[in-house]
LUMTORTI-962408 format. One record per atom (N, C-alpha, C): residue in three letters; chain; x, y, z. Coordinates in steps of 0.1 Angstrom, whole numbers. Layout:
<kevex r="ala" c="A" xx="X" yy="Y" zz="Z"/>
...
//
This chain:
<kevex r="unk" c="A" xx="-202" yy="-40" zz="-420"/>
<kevex r="unk" c="A" xx="-197" yy="-31" zz="-409"/>
<kevex r="unk" c="A" xx="-209" yy="-23" zz="-405"/>
<kevex r="unk" c="A" xx="-217" yy="-18" zz="-414"/>
<kevex r="unk" c="A" xx="-229" yy="-10" zz="-411"/>
<kevex r="unk" c="A" xx="-238" yy="-17" zz="-402"/>
<kevex r="unk" c="A" xx="-241" yy="-30" zz="-404"/>
<kevex r="unk" c="A" xx="-250" yy="-38" zz="-396"/>
<kevex r="unk" c="A" xx="-245" yy="-39" zz="-381"/>
<kevex r="unk" c="A" xx="-232" yy="-41" zz="-380"/>
<kevex r="unk" c="A" xx="-226" yy="-43" zz="-366"/>
<kevex r="unk" c="A" xx="-227" yy="-29" zz="-359"/>
<kevex r="unk" c="A" xx="-225" yy="-19" zz="-366"/>
<kevex r="unk" c="A" xx="-226" yy="-5" zz="-360"/>
<kevex r="unk" c="A" xx="-240" yy="-2" zz="-355"/>
<kevex r="unk" c="A" xx="-250" yy="-6" zz="-363"/>
<kevex r="unk" c="A" xx="-264" yy="-4" zz="-360"/>
<kevex r="unk" c="A" xx="-267" yy="-12" zz="-348"/>
<kevex r="unk" c="A" xx="-263" yy="-25" zz="-347"/>
<kevex r="unk" c="A" xx="-266" yy="-33" zz="-336"/>
<kevex r="unk" c="A" xx="-260" yy="-28" zz="-323"/>
<kevex r="unk" c="A" xx="-247" yy="-22" zz="-324"/>
<kevex r="unk" c="A" xx="-241" yy="-17" zz="-312"/>
<kevex r="unk" c="A" xx="-249" yy="-5" zz="-307"/>
<kevex r="unk" c="A" xx="-253" yy="4" zz="-317"/>
<kevex r="unk" c="A" xx="-261" yy="16" zz="-313"/>
<kevex r="unk" c="A" xx="-274" yy="12" zz="-307"/>
<kevex r="unk" c="A" xx="-280" yy="2" zz="-312"/>
<kevex r="unk" c="A" xx="-293" yy="-2" zz="-306"/>
<kevex r="unk" c="A" xx="-291" yy="-8" zz="-293"/>
<kevex r="unk" c="A" xx="-281" yy="-16" zz="-291"/>
<kevex r="unk" c="A" xx="-278" yy="-22" zz="-278"/>
<kevex r="unk" c="A" xx="-275" yy="-11" zz="-267"/>
<kevex r="unk" c="A" xx="-268" yy="0" zz="-271"/>
<kevex r="unk" c="A" xx="-265" yy="11" zz="-262"/>
<kevex r="unk" c="A" xx="-278" yy="18" zz="-259"/>
<kevex r="unk" c="A" xx="-286" yy="20" zz="-268"/>
<kevex r="unk" c="A" xx="-299" yy="27" zz="-266"/>
<kevex r="unk" c="A" xx="-308" yy="19" zz="-257"/>
<kevex r="unk" c="A" xx="-307" yy="6" zz="-258"/>
<kevex r="unk" c="A" xx="-316" yy="-3" zz="-250"/>
<kevex r="unk" c="A" xx="-313" yy="-3" zz="-235"/>
<kevex r="unk" c="A" xx="-301" yy="1" zz="-232"/>
<kevex r="unk" c="A" xx="-297" yy="1" zz="-218"/>
<kevex r="unk" c="A" xx="-306" yy="11" zz="-210"/>
<kevex r="unk" c="A" xx="-311" yy="6" zz="-199"/>
<kevex r="unk" c="A" xx="-320" yy="14" zz="-191"/>
<kevex r="unk" c="A" xx="-312" yy="25" zz="-184"/>
<kevex r="unk" c="A" xx="-320" yy="35" zz="-179"/>
<kevex r="unk" c="A" xx="-314" yy="46" zz="-172"/>
<kevex r="unk" c="A" xx="-307" yy="41" zz="-159"/>
<kevex r="unk" c="A" xx="-313" yy="31" zz="-152"/>
<kevex r="unk" c="A" xx="-308" yy="26" zz="-140"/>
<kevex r="unk" c="A" xx="-295" yy="19" zz="-142"/>
<kevex r="unk" c="A" xx="-293" yy="12" zz="-153"/>
<kevex r="unk" c="A" xx="-280" yy="6" zz="-156"/>
<kevex r="unk" c="A" xx="-269" yy="16" zz="-158"/>
<kevex r="unk" c="A" xx="-272" yy="27" zz="-164"/>
<kevex r="unk" c="A" xx="-262" yy="38" zz="-165"/>
<kevex r="unk" c="A" xx="-259" yy="44" zz="-152"/>
<kevex r="unk" c="A" xx="-269" yy="45" zz="-143"/>
<kevex r="unk" c="A" xx="-266" yy="50" zz="-129"/>
<kevex r="unk" c="A" xx="-257" yy="41" zz="-122"/>
<kevex r="unk" c="A" xx="-259" yy="28" zz="-123"/>
<kevex r="unk" c="A" xx="-251" yy="18" zz="-116"/>
<kevex r="unk" c="A" xx="-237" yy="19" zz="-121"/>
<kevex r="unk" c="A" xx="-235" yy="20" zz="-134"/>
<kevex r="unk" c="A" xx="-222" yy="22" zz="-140"/>
<kevex r="unk" c="A" xx="-215" yy="34" zz="-134"/>
<kevex r="unk" c="A" xx="-222" yy="45" zz="-134"/>
<kevex r="unk" c="A" xx="-217" yy="58" zz="-129"/>
<kevex r="unk" c="A" xx="-213" yy="57" zz="-114"/>
<kevex r="unk" c="A" xx="-221" yy="50" zz="-106"/>
<kevex r="unk" c="A" xx="-217" yy="48" zz="-92"/>
<kevex r="unk" c="A" xx="-205" yy="39" zz="-90"/>
<kevex r="unk" c="A" xx="-204" yy="29" zz="-99"/>
<kevex r="unk" c="A" xx="-192" yy="20" zz="-98"/>
<kevex r="unk" c="A" xx="-180" yy="28" zz="-101"/>
<kevex r="unk" c="A" xx="-180" yy="36" zz="-111"/>
<kevex r="unk" c="A" xx="-168" yy="44" zz="-115"/>
<kevex r="unk" c="A" xx="-165" yy="54" zz="-104"/>
<kevex r="unk" c="A" xx="-176" yy="61" zz="-98"/>
<kevex r="unk" c="A" xx="-174" yy="71" zz="-88"/>
<kevex r="unk" c="A" xx="-168" yy="64" zz="-75"/>
<kevex r="unk" c="A" xx="-173" yy="52" zz="-72"/>
<kevex r="unk" c="A" xx="-168" yy="46" zz="-60"/>
<kevex r="unk" c="A" xx="-154" yy="41" zz="-61"/>
<kevex r="unk" c="A" xx="-150" yy="37" zz="-74"/>
<kevex r="unk" c="A" xx="-136" yy="33" zz="-76"/>
<kevex r="unk" c="A" xx="-127" yy="45" zz="-75"/>
<kevex r="unk" c="A" xx="-131" yy="56" zz="-80"/>
<kevex r="unk" c="A" xx="-123" yy="68" zz="-79"/>
<kevex r="unk" c="A" xx="-122" yy="73" zz="-64"/>
<kevex r="unk" c="A" xx="-133" yy="71" zz="-56"/>
<kevex r="unk" c="A" xx="-132" yy="75" zz="-42"/>
<kevex r="unk" c="A" xx="-122" yy="65" zz="-35"/>
<kevex r="unk" c="A" xx="-123" yy="52" zz="-39"/>
<kevex r="unk" c="A" xx="-114" yy="43" zz="-32"/>
<kevex r="unk" c="A" xx="-99" yy="46" zz="-35"/>
<kevex r="unk" c="A" xx="-96" yy="51" zz="-47"/>
<kevex r="unk" c="A" xx="-83" yy="55" zz="-50"/>
<kevex r="unk" c="A" xx="-78" yy="66" zz="-42"/>
<kevex r="unk" c="A" xx="-87" yy="76" zz="-40"/>
<kevex r="unk" c="A" xx="-84" yy="87" zz="-31"/>
<kevex r="unk" c="A" xx="-82" yy="83" zz="-17"/>
<kevex r="unk" c="A" xx="-91" yy="74" zz="-12"/>
<kevex r="unk" c="A" xx="-90" yy="70" zz="2"/>
<kevex r="unk" c="A" xx="-77" yy="62" zz="4"/>
<kevex r="unk" c="A" xx="-73" yy="54" zz="-6"/>
<kevex r="unk" c="A" xx="-61" yy="46" zz="-5"/>
<kevex r="unk" c="A" xx="-49" yy="56" zz="-4"/>
<kevex r="unk" c="A" xx="-49" yy="66" zz="-12"/>
<kevex r="unk" c="A" xx="-38" yy="76" zz="-12"/>
<kevex r="unk" c="A" xx="-37" yy="83" zz="2"/>
<kevex r="unk" c="A" xx="-48" yy="86" zz="7"/>
<kevex r="unk" c="A" xx="-48" yy="93" zz="20"/>
<kevex r="unk" c="A" xx="-43" yy="83" zz="31"/>
<kevex r="unk" c="A" xx="-47" yy="70" zz="30"/>
<kevex r="unk" c="A" xx="-42" yy="60" zz="40"/>
<kevex r="unk" c="A" xx="-27" yy="58" zz="39"/>
<kevex r="unk" c="A" xx="-22" yy="58" zz="26"/>
<kevex r="unk" c="A" xx="-8" yy="56" zz="24"/>
<kevex r="unk" c="A" xx="0" yy="68" zz="30"/>
<kevex r="unk" c="A" xx="-6" yy="80" zz="28"/>
<kevex r="unk" c="A" xx="1" yy="92" zz="34"/>
<kevex r="unk" c="A" xx="1" yy="92" zz="49"/>
<kevex r="unk" c="A" xx="-10" yy="87" zz="55"/>
<kevex r="unk" c="A" xx="-10" yy="86" zz="70"/>
<kevex r="unk" c="A" xx="0" yy="76" zz="75"/>
<kevex r="unk" c="A" xx="1" yy="65" zz="68"/>
<kevex r="unk" c="A" xx="11" yy="55" zz="72"/>
<kevex r="unk" c="A" xx="25" yy="61" zz="71"/>
<kevex r="unk" c="A" xx="28" yy="68" zz="60"/>
<kevex r="unk" c="A" xx="41" yy="74" zz="58"/>
<kevex r="unk" c="A" xx="43" yy="84" zz="70"/>
<kevex r="unk" c="A" xx="33" yy="92" zz="73"/>
<kevex r="unk" c="A" xx="35" yy="102" zz="84"/>
<kevex r="unk" c="A" xx="38" yy="94" zz="97"/>
<kevex r="unk" c="A" xx="30" yy="84" zz="100"/>
<kevex r="unk" c="A" xx="32" yy="76" zz="112"/>
<kevex r="unk" c="A" xx="47" yy="71" zz="113"/>
<kevex r="unk" c="A" xx="51" yy="64" zz="102"/>
<kevex r="unk" c="A" xx="65" yy="59" zz="102"/>
<kevex r="unk" c="A" xx="75" yy="70" zz="103"/>
<kevex r="unk" c="A" xx="73" yy="81" zz="97"/>
<kevex r="unk" c="A" xx="82" yy="93" zz="98"/>
<kevex r="unk" c="A" xx="83" yy="97" zz="113"/>
<kevex r="unk" c="A" xx="72" yy="98" zz="120"/>
<kevex r="unk" c="A" xx="72" yy="102" zz="134"/>
<kevex r="unk" c="A" xx="80" yy="92" zz="142"/>
<kevex r="unk" c="A" xx="78" yy="79" zz="139"/>
<kevex r="unk" c="A" xx="85" yy="69" zz="146"/>
<kevex r="unk" c="A" xx="100" yy="70" zz="143"/>
<kevex r="unk" c="A" xx="104" yy="73" zz="130"/>
<kevex r="unk" c="A" xx="118" yy="74" zz="127"/>
<kevex r="unk" c="A" xx="125" yy="86" zz="134"/>
<kevex r="unk" c="A" xx="117" yy="96" zz="137"/>
<kevex r="unk" c="A" xx="123" yy="108" zz="143"/>
<kevex r="unk" c="A" xx="124" yy="106" zz="158"/>
<kevex r="unk" c="A" xx="114" yy="99" zz="164"/>
<kevex r="unk" c="A" xx="114" yy="98" zz="179"/>
<kevex r="unk" c="A" xx="121" yy="86" zz="185"/>
<kevex r="unk" c="A" xx="118" yy="74" zz="180"/>
<kevex r="unk" c="A" xx="123" yy="62" zz="186"/>
<kevex r="unk" c="A" xx="138" yy="61" zz="186"/>
<kevex r="unk" c="A" xx="146" yy="65" zz="176"/>
<kevex r="unk" c="A" xx="160" yy="64" zz="177"/>
<kevex r="unk" c="A" xx="166" yy="73" zz="188"/>
<kevex r="unk" c="A" xx="160" yy="85" zz="190"/>
<kevex r="unk" c="A" xx="164" yy="94" zz="201"/>
<kevex r="unk" c="A" xx="161" yy="87" zz="215"/>
<kevex r="unk" c="A" xx="149" yy="82" zz="216"/>
<kevex r="unk" c="A" xx="145" yy="75" zz="228"/>
<kevex r="unk" c="A" xx="154" yy="64" zz="231"/>
<kevex r="unk" c="A" xx="157" yy="56" zz="221"/>
<kevex r="unk" c="A" xx="166" yy="45" zz="223"/>
<kevex r="unk" c="A" xx="180" yy="49" zz="227"/>
<kevex r="unk" c="A" xx="185" yy="59" zz="220"/>
<kevex r="unk" c="A" xx="199" yy="64" zz="223"/>
<kevex r="unk" c="A" xx="200" yy="69" zz="238"/>
<kevex r="unk" c="A" xx="191" yy="78" zz="241"/>
<kevex r="unk" c="A" xx="192" yy="84" zz="255"/>
<kevex r="unk" c="A" xx="187" yy="74" zz="266"/>
<kevex r="unk" c="A" xx="178" yy="65" zz="262"/>
<kevex r="unk" c="A" xx="174" yy="55" zz="272"/>
<kevex r="unk" c="A" xx="185" yy="45" zz="275"/>
<kevex r="unk" c="A" xx="192" yy="40" zz="265"/>
<kevex r="unk" c="A" xx="203" yy="31" zz="267"/>
<kevex r="unk" c="A" xx="215" yy="38" zz="273"/>
<kevex r="unk" c="A" xx="217" yy="50" zz="269"/>
<kevex r="unk" c="A" xx="228" yy="58" zz="275"/>
<kevex r="unk" c="A" xx="226" yy="60" zz="291"/>
<kevex r="unk" c="A" xx="214" yy="63" zz="294"/>
<kevex r="unk" c="A" xx="211" yy="65" zz="308"/>
<kevex r="unk" c="A" xx="211" yy="52" zz="316"/>
<kevex r="unk" c="A" xx="206" yy="42" zz="310"/>
<kevex r="unk" c="A" xx="206" yy="29" zz="317"/>
<kevex r="unk" c="A" xx="221" yy="24" zz="319"/>
<kevex r="unk" c="A" xx="229" yy="25" zz="308"/>
<kevex r="unk" c="A" xx="243" yy="21" zz="310"/>
<kevex r="unk" c="A" xx="251" yy="29" zz="320"/>
<kevex r="unk" c="A" xx="249" yy="42" zz="320"/>
<kevex r="unk" c="A" xx="256" yy="50" zz="330"/>
<kevex r="unk" c="A" xx="252" yy="47" zz="344"/>
<kevex r="unk" c="A" xx="239" yy="44" zz="346"/>
<kevex r="unk" c="A" xx="234" yy="40" zz="360"/>
<kevex r="unk" c="A" xx="238" yy="26" zz="364"/>
<kevex r="unk" c="A" xx="237" yy="17" zz="355"/>
<kevex r="unk" c="A" xx="239" yy="3" zz="358"/>
<kevex r="unk" c="A" xx="253" yy="-2" zz="357"/>
<kevex r="unk" c="A" xx="261" yy="4" zz="348"/>
<kevex r="unk" c="A" xx="275" yy="0" zz="346"/>
<kevex r="unk" c="A" xx="284" yy="12" zz="347"/>
<kevex r="unk" c="A" xx="287" yy="17" zz="359"/>
<kevex r="unk" c="A" xx="295" yy="29" zz="361"/>
<kevex r="unk" c="A" xx="309" yy="27" zz="356"/>
<kevex r="unk" c="A" xx="314" yy="15" zz="355"/>
<kevex r="unk" c="A" xx="328" yy="12" zz="351"/>
<kevex r="unk" c="A" xx="330" yy="14" zz="336"/>
<kevex r="unk" c="A" xx="320" yy="15" zz="328"/>
<kevex r="unk" c="A" xx="321" yy="17" zz="313"/>
<kevex r="unk" c="A" xx="326" yy="31" zz="310"/>
<kevex r="unk" c="A" xx="335" yy="33" zz="300"/>
<kevex r="unk" c="A" xx="339" yy="46" zz="296"/>
<kevex r="unk" c="A" xx="328" yy="53" zz="289"/>
<kevex r="unk" c="A" xx="330" yy="66" zz="287"/>
<kevex r="unk" c="A" xx="321" yy="74" zz="280"/>
<kevex r="unk" c="A" xx="320" yy="70" zz="265"/>
<kevex r="unk" c="A" xx="332" yy="66" zz="260"/>
<kevex r="unk" c="A" xx="332" yy="61" zz="246"/>
<kevex r="unk" c="A" xx="324" yy="48" zz="244"/>
<kevex r="unk" c="A" xx="325" yy="39" zz="254"/>
<kevex r="unk" c="A" xx="318" yy="26" zz="253"/>
<kevex r="unk" c="A" xx="303" yy="29" zz="254"/>
<kevex r="unk" c="A" xx="299" yy="37" zz="263"/>
<kevex r="unk" c="A" xx="285" yy="41" zz="265"/>
<kevex r="unk" c="A" xx="279" yy="47" zz="253"/>
<kevex r="unk" c="A" xx="287" yy="56" zz="247"/>
<kevex r="unk" c="A" xx="282" yy="62" zz="234"/>
<kevex r="unk" c="A" xx="281" yy="52" zz="223"/>
<kevex r="unk" c="A" xx="291" yy="43" zz="222"/>
<kevex r="unk" c="A" xx="290" yy="33" zz="211"/>
<kevex r="unk" c="A" xx="278" yy="24" zz="212"/>
<kevex r="unk" c="A" xx="275" yy="20" zz="224"/>
<kevex r="unk" c="A" xx="263" yy="11" zz="226"/>
<kevex r="unk" c="A" xx="250" yy="19" zz="224"/>
<kevex r="unk" c="A" xx="250" yy="32" zz="228"/>
<kevex r="unk" c="A" xx="238" yy="40" zz="226"/>
<kevex r="unk" c="A" xx="236" yy="43" zz="211"/>
<kevex r="unk" c="A" xx="247" yy="46" zz="204"/>
<kevex r="unk" c="A" xx="245" yy="48" zz="189"/>
<kevex r="unk" c="A" xx="241" yy="35" zz="182"/>
<kevex r="unk" c="A" xx="247" yy="24" zz="186"/>
<kevex r="unk" c="A" xx="243" yy="11" zz="180"/>
<kevex r="unk" c="A" xx="228" yy="8" zz="182"/>
<kevex r="unk" c="A" xx="223" yy="12" zz="194"/>
<kevex r="unk" c="A" xx="209" yy="10" zz="197"/>
<kevex r="unk" c="A" xx="201" yy="19" zz="188"/>
<kevex r="unk" c="A" xx="205" yy="31" zz="186"/>
<kevex r="unk" c="A" xx="197" yy="40" zz="177"/>
<kevex r="unk" c="A" xx="197" yy="36" zz="163"/>
<kevex r="unk" c="A" xx="208" yy="31" zz="158"/>
<kevex r="unk" c="A" xx="209" yy="26" zz="144"/>
<kevex r="unk" c="A" xx="200" yy="14" zz="142"/>
<kevex r="unk" c="A" xx="201" yy="5" zz="152"/>
<kevex r="unk" c="A" xx="192" yy="-8" zz="151"/>
<kevex r="unk" c="A" xx="178" yy="-4" zz="151"/>
<kevex r="unk" c="A" xx="174" yy="5" zz="160"/>
<kevex r="unk" c="A" xx="160" yy="9" zz="160"/>
<kevex r="unk" c="A" xx="155" yy="16" zz="147"/>
<kevex r="unk" c="A" xx="164" yy="24" zz="141"/>
<kevex r="unk" c="A" xx="160" yy="30" zz="128"/>
<kevex r="unk" c="A" xx="159" yy="20" zz="117"/>
<kevex r="unk" c="A" xx="168" yy="10" zz="117"/>
<kevex r="unk" c="A" xx="167" yy="0" zz="107"/>
<kevex r="unk" c="A" xx="155" yy="-9" zz="109"/>
<kevex r="unk" c="A" xx="151" yy="-12" zz="122"/>
<kevex r="unk" c="A" xx="139" yy="-19" zz="124"/>
<kevex r="unk" c="A" xx="127" yy="-12" zz="119"/>
<kevex r="unk" c="A" xx="126" yy="1" zz="121"/>
<kevex r="unk" c="A" xx="115" yy="9" zz="116"/>
<kevex r="unk" c="A" xx="114" yy="8" zz="101"/>
<kevex r="unk" c="A" xx="125" yy="10" zz="94"/>
<kevex r="unk" c="A" xx="126" yy="9" zz="80"/>
<kevex r="unk" c="A" xx="121" yy="-5" zz="75"/>
<kevex r="unk" c="A" xx="126" yy="-15" zz="82"/>
<kevex r="unk" c="A" xx="122" yy="-29" zz="78"/>
<kevex r="unk" c="A" xx="107" yy="-31" zz="80"/>
<kevex r="unk" c="A" xx="101" yy="-26" zz="91"/>
<kevex r="unk" c="A" xx="87" yy="-27" zz="93"/>
<kevex r="unk" c="A" xx="79" yy="-20" zz="82"/>
<kevex r="unk" c="A" xx="84" yy="-8" zz="78"/>
<kevex r="unk" c="A" xx="77" yy="0" zz="67"/>
<kevex r="unk" c="A" xx="78" yy="-8" zz="54"/>
<kevex r="unk" c="A" xx="90" yy="-14" zz="51"/>
<kevex r="unk" c="A" xx="91" yy="-21" zz="38"/>
<kevex r="unk" c="A" xx="82" yy="-34" zz="39"/>
<kevex r="unk" c="A" xx="82" yy="-41" zz="50"/>
<kevex r="unk" c="A" xx="74" yy="-53" zz="52"/>
<kevex r="unk" c="A" xx="59" yy="-49" zz="50"/>
<kevex r="unk" c="A" xx="55" yy="-38" zz="55"/>
<kevex r="unk" c="A" xx="41" yy="-34" zz="53"/>
<kevex r="unk" c="A" xx="38" yy="-31" zz="39"/>
<kevex r="unk" c="A" xx="47" yy="-25" zz="32"/>
<kevex r="unk" c="A" xx="46" yy="-21" zz="18"/>
<kevex r="unk" c="A" xx="45" yy="-34" zz="9"/>
<kevex r="unk" c="A" xx="53" yy="-44" zz="12"/>
<kevex r="unk" c="A" xx="52" yy="-57" zz="5"/>
<kevex r="unk" c="A" xx="39" yy="-64" zz="7"/>
<kevex r="unk" c="A" xx="34" yy="-63" zz="19"/>
<kevex r="unk" c="A" xx="21" yy="-70" zz="23"/>
<kevex r="unk" c="A" xx="9" yy="-64" zz="17"/>
<kevex r="unk" c="A" xx="10" yy="-51" zz="13"/>
<kevex r="unk" c="A" xx="-1" yy="-43" zz="8"/>
<kevex r="unk" c="A" xx="-5" yy="-48" zz="-6"/>
<kevex r="unk" c="A" xx="-18" yy="-49" zz="-8"/>
<kevex r="unk" c="A" xx="-23" yy="-54" zz="-21"/>
<kevex r="unk" c="A" xx="-26" yy="-41" zz="-29"/>
<kevex r="unk" c="A" xx="-22" yy="-43" zz="-42"/>
<kevex r="unk" c="A" xx="-24" yy="-32" zz="-51"/>
<kevex r="unk" c="A" xx="-38" yy="-32" zz="-56"/>
<kevex r="unk" c="A" xx="-45" yy="-20" zz="-56"/>
<kevex r="unk" c="A" xx="-58" yy="-20" zz="-61"/>
<kevex r="unk" c="A" xx="-58" yy="-21" zz="-76"/>
<kevex r="unk" c="A" xx="-68" yy="-27" zz="-82"/>
<kevex r="unk" c="A" xx="-68" yy="-28" zz="-96"/>
<kevex r="unk" c="A" xx="-69" yy="-14" zz="-103"/>
<kevex r="unk" c="A" xx="-62" yy="-13" zz="-114"/>
<kevex r="unk" c="A" xx="-62" yy="0" zz="-121"/>
<kevex r="unk" c="A" xx="-76" yy="5" zz="-124"/>
<kevex r="unk" c="A" xx="-78" yy="18" zz="-125"/>
<kevex r="unk" c="A" xx="-91" yy="24" zz="-127"/>
<kevex r="unk" c="A" xx="-97" yy="20" zz="-140"/>
<kevex r="unk" c="A" xx="-88" yy="18" zz="-150"/>
<kevex r="unk" c="A" xx="-93" yy="14" zz="-164"/>
<kevex r="unk" c="A" xx="-100" yy="0" zz="-163"/>
<kevex r="unk" c="A" xx="-93" yy="-9" zz="-156"/>
<kevex r="unk" c="A" xx="-99" yy="-22" zz="-155"/>
<kevex r="unk" c="A" xx="-112" yy="-22" zz="-148"/>
<kevex r="unk" c="A" xx="-113" yy="-14" zz="-137"/>
<kevex r="unk" c="A" xx="-126" yy="-13" zz="-130"/>
<kevex r="unk" c="A" xx="-137" yy="-8" zz="-139"/>
<kevex r="unk" c="A" xx="-134" yy="2" zz="-147"/>
<kevex r="unk" c="A" xx="-144" yy="7" zz="-157"/>
<kevex r="unk" c="A" xx="-148" yy="-4" zz="-167"/>
<kevex r="unk" c="A" xx="-138" yy="-11" zz="-172"/>
<kevex r="unk" c="A" xx="-141" yy="-22" zz="-182"/>
<kevex r="unk" c="A" xx="-150" yy="-33" zz="-175"/>
<kevex r="unk" c="A" xx="-147" yy="-36" zz="-163"/>
<kevex r="unk" c="A" xx="-155" yy="-46" zz="-156"/>
<kevex r="unk" c="A" xx="-169" yy="-42" zz="-154"/>
<kevex r="unk" c="A" xx="-171" yy="-29" zz="-151"/>
<kevex r="unk" c="A" xx="-185" yy="-24" zz="-149"/>
<kevex r="unk" c="A" xx="-192" yy="-24" zz="-162"/>
<kevex r="unk" c="A" xx="-185" yy="-21" zz="-173"/>
<kevex r="unk" c="A" xx="-192" yy="-22" zz="-186"/>
<kevex r="unk" c="A" xx="-196" yy="-36" zz="-190"/>
<kevex r="unk" c="A" xx="-187" yy="-46" zz="-187"/>
<kevex r="unk" c="A" xx="-190" yy="-60" zz="-190"/>
<kevex r="unk" c="A" xx="-202" yy="-65" zz="-182"/>
<kevex r="unk" c="A" xx="-204" yy="-60" zz="-170"/>
<kevex r="unk" c="A" xx="-215" yy="-65" zz="-162"/>
<kevex r="unk" c="A" xx="-228" yy="-61" zz="-167"/>
<kevex r="unk" c="A" xx="-228" yy="-49" zz="-174"/>
<kevex r="unk" c="A" xx="-241" yy="-44" zz="-180"/>
<kevex r="unk" c="A" xx="-244" yy="-52" zz="-192"/>
//
């Protein structure tokens, strides 16, 4: 056991300063990538939240206005039913797009694995 320990210590000492710097930059870049990914996810969530707030309203009032102008013989109840149906379909379409985007997204490798890979390369 003592011989193996000495060999490991000698191998660690033999690593040059540049190799340690490379390992440090790999770890730092992987941490930055994790932060960038979190920010990107937050921006996408914000974008879809804005869409969820605005598009159903636009769909509701747009279809309501179009039906009132184009089909004056429809009752108020029918116009409202079609308008609400449009708003619900628009909201479901936005949720489906968000879920589809989440399924397509690739998971970054865990931080521990990245550090292990950088150590193996040295």
